[in-house]
N, C-alpha and C positions, 0 to 999 in steps of 0.2 A: 658719856657725851664728850666728844672731842672738842678741841679748842676752836675749831672752825665755827662751830655752832654758837660759841660764846661771843663771836665778833661779827655775826651775820647781819646785824641791823644797819640801817642808814638813817641819819638824822632827818627829821621832817623840817623843811625850810619854810613852807607856806601852809597855813591852816587850810584844811579842806572844808568847804562850806557844807552844811546840811542841805538837803536831806540824804546825801549820798552815804553818810557814815552810819553803820549799824554794828551791833556787837557781832563779832565773828563766831562762827561755829568751829569746832575742832581745835581747841586749845586747852592748856592746863595752866592754872595759876600757880605761881611760884612765890617764894618769899621776896621781900623788898620790891614789890610791885613789878616783878618780872613775869614773863609768860613763856611757855614752851608751845610752839605751834605744833599741831597734830594733823596738819593737812598733807604735807608731802614728806618724803624721806629725809629732807634736810633737818627737820625738827628744830628749827631756829629757836634759840633762846633770845628773847627780845626785851631789852630794858625799856623802862618808861620813856616815852617820847621818841622811840626808835621804831624802825620797820624791819620786817624780814627781807630775805633776798628778793622776793617777788616784787617788793616795793609798793604794795597796795594794801598791806595789812599792818596796822600801827597799834602799838601799845599806848593806851591813854589811861594813865593812872592805874595800871593793873588790869584794865579791860581791853582785851584784844579786839580791834575794830577794823572791819572791812570798810574801805573807802570807795567801794564800787557799786553799792546798791542803787540801781536806777541810773547808773552812769554808763549808758550805751554810747560808746564812741563811734561805732560804725554800725549802720543798719542798711542792709541791702536785700533784694530778692534775687536769689541765685538758683540755678538748676541744682537739684540734689546731687547730680553727677559731679558737680564741682567740688564736693566735700573731700574726696570722692566716696560716694556710697553707690554701688552698682546693683546691689541686691536688695535695695530698700526703695520702694515706691518709684521705680524708674519713670522718667517723663514728668515728674511733679517738680514743684518749686518749693524752696524753703526760705523763710524769712531769717536771714543770717544776722546774728547779733554778736558784736565783739566789744571788748573794753581795752584796757591797758594792763601791762605787767605780765610776767611769766616766772615760773620757778626753775626753768632751765635757761642757759645762756648760750644758745647755739650760734656758732660762728657763721652759719649759712642762713640764718633766719631771713625769710622773705617778707615778714611783717615787722621788722625790727623797729620801725617808727612807732608801732604800738607796744610791742613787747618790752621795749627798753625805755618806755616813757613813764613818768610819774603822773598820778591822777591830776595834780594841779597844773601840769604842763599841757593838758589836752582838754580844752573847754568842751563841755557836753551839756545838752539840755537834760533835765530830769525826765526819765522815761520809766515809770514804774511798771511792774509786771503786767498789770491789766492793760496798760497801754500797748505793750509789746504784743499781747494776745490779740487786741483789737486790730493792730496793724497787720498781723498775720491773717486774720479773718478777712479784712477788707482787701488784702492782696490775693486772696484765693489760695493761700499756702496751707497745706495740711500739716506742715511741720515748722517748728522753730529750731534753727541750728545755732548752737553756741560755738563760735569759731573766731578766726582771725588772730586772737591771742589765746593763751591757755585758759580754757573756761573754768577750770577748778579754782583759779585764784579769785574768781568772783562767785564762789560756790553758793553764797547766800542768795544772791540775785538769781542765779541759775535755778536753784531749787524752788524758790518762790514762783518764778515765772513758769517753770515746768508744771507745778501744781495748778496754777491758774489756767494754763493751757489745756491740761487734761480735763479740767472741769468744763471747758468749752469745746472739747472734742478735738483739740489740736495737739499733735504729738511733739516730742522733743528729741533731738539728737545732739551729741557732743563730738567735737573734733579736737582730740586731746593727745598730749604726749604720754599719758598714762603714768606720770611720775607722781604717785599718790601713796599715802599710807592706806592700809587695807580697810580700816574702819571708815575712813573718809570716802574711799572709792565706793564701798557698798552703799553708803548713804546718798552720795551725790549721783552716781551713775545708776543707782537703783531707780531713779526717777526718769531715766532716759529710755526711749524706745529703740535706739540703736547708738552705737559708739564706733567712731573711727579712731584707731590708735596709730600714731606715728612710731614705727620701729626704726629708729634713726641709724642703727647699725646692729651687728651681732657681735659686738666687741666691747668689753669693759674699757679698754684703752681709748677707743673712739669716744665713748660716752664721757669719760673723765677729761680728755683733752679738748674735744670739739664741742661737747654739749654741757660740760661742767656738771655732770650728774653721774648716775650709775645705771647699768643695764638691768641688773637683777630685779629692782622694783618694778620696772616696766613689764618684764616677763611675768612677774607675780600678778600684776594687774590683768594681763591677758588671760591667765589661768583662772583668776577670780571671775572675770566677766563671763568666761565660758561656763563656769559652775553656776553663775547667776542666770544662765540662759539668755544673756543679752546678745542681740544680733551685733556682731563685731566684724569690721573689716580692717585690714592692715595696710598701711602705706610704708614703703621702703624707698626713700629718696636715694638714688644711686649716684654717689659722688665720686668722680674719677680719682683714683689713687688712694682714696680714704676708706671706702667700704665696698669696693667692687671686685674683690678677688673671688675666684671660683670657690675657694674653700669657705669663705665667710658666707657667701650666698647659699652654698649647699647646706651649711650648718643651720642657717636661719630657716630654710625651707624644711629641713628634717625636724627641727624643733617644733615648728608650727604644726606639721602633720602629727607628730607624736603627742603633743600636749593640747592642741586645739582641734585637730581633725582635718582631714584632707579637703573638706568642703569650705574651709575658711578662705574667703577671697583675699588675695595678696596683690597689691598694686605696686609695680616697680615704676617709679616716676623719674622723669628727666630733670637733672639738676641744671639750673642756670646760675651763673656766677652772681653772687649777691652778698651784701654786707661785708664780712671780713674775709670772704673766700673769693674775691673777684679775680684772683690770679689763676684760678683753676679753669679748665675748659668746660664747655657744655658737654653733658654726657652723650657719647655717640649712640645712635640708635642701635648699632650692632651690639653694644654693651647691654642695653636693655633687653634685646632679643636673646642674648646669651643668658642673662639672668632668668628670663622666662623659661628657657629650655631647661636650665638647671633645676628650677623649682618644679617644673612638670615631671622631670625625670625622678625627682624625689617623691612624687605621688600627689602633688597638689592639683586639684581639679579646676580651680578658677584663678588663673594668673593673668593679670592685665598689665598693659603698658600705658603709662600716663604722660601727659605733657608733650605728646607727639600727635598733633591733630591729624585725623584721618587714618591712623594706624589701625590695621585689622584687629590687633589685640585689644582694642577697646570694646569689642563685641562679646556677648555671652553665648557660649555654645553648650549644648547638652554634653556632658562628659561620656555618656553612654552611646548615643547615636550620632553625635556631632551636628545635630540640627542647630541652625541659627535661631536663638531664642530672643535675644535683645540686640537690636541693631542700633549703633550709636554713630553720630557724626559730630566730632568735637565734643562739646559739653551738652549736646542735645541728644535725647533718645528719639530715634526715628520710628521704631516699631517694637512693640513688646508682644511676643507670642506665648507668653506664660499666662495661664489663667489664674483665677483667684485661688485655685487649689494648689498652686505652686508646682505643677507637674509639667514635664515636657509633653506637648500635644502629640508628638510622634510616637514616642516609646513609653510614655507615662512615668519616666524616671523622675523621682522627686528632686526639685531644684531648690536648695535652701535659700531662704530670704524672707522678706516681707513684701508681698506683691500687690496687696490691695489695701485701700484706705479703710 
């Protein structure tokens, strides 16, 4: 354990009121009322009264405590395409639920007001799992999406809500950075029906400098999700000058094909200056089109361009006969030509994904 882990806590300034606090899962008790978090690769060692890097899990007398159970800071109904998940129930909506905190510190975070906030700084009504499920049912959403901030940091809330949802016939998906220890990943995302992972770059240097993390655990997570047979899609936010070189894009696509398969959907999305990277330009559309061409040349079958409304690369085509299978306009699915059997209606080529409720 290196020295960084020994100093990763931050003092709690304001007590968090019940009922949001529950004993955390995924931790190990240590002498002198310290704990070692077993959620993410940071493996924070946290003293009594302090918190891990995520800022939402606190040591209370040697009991590691999640401060987010029932603390839904944001609840919205979104198109499933916004996650983005393109091969999962296109044209449906998801009840999107988010909290605060994150285990990475991305300089380009677009939800930094949530990810960098402490629980006591963001008032929220108590919204227990059954209430979330009821909201999804009333909204006509077949899916609950855990999103906006890193969902793994409220793992207890996510897992309990997913269980309650499944009992009511409502599915769950996670929008995650994939920065987890393997045991926690299997337990948490084992309860998901689909997962979208942000592959922030294909460079350890980028992860260390820009996201304050490491690349390898994310790649390990993707391989594990594949082995678990969890439907997984990948988003790569293309940031000018930082992760947009031909070589890096080529290496990322080649790795995905080799370890996850050619049918893994890959979304290259447009960067807009935000948070600590406001000095960089918006990603040129030509850069996204170059990234798509590189990934397709490496053999990936489903490569999309995101954050460019109206771009033709938001549609899904059959990789064999090129028939238009899913037509999209912005964040809305206009028409789906794939049946419940998941096959192209023209050539019967199987199209991987989850196509029916």
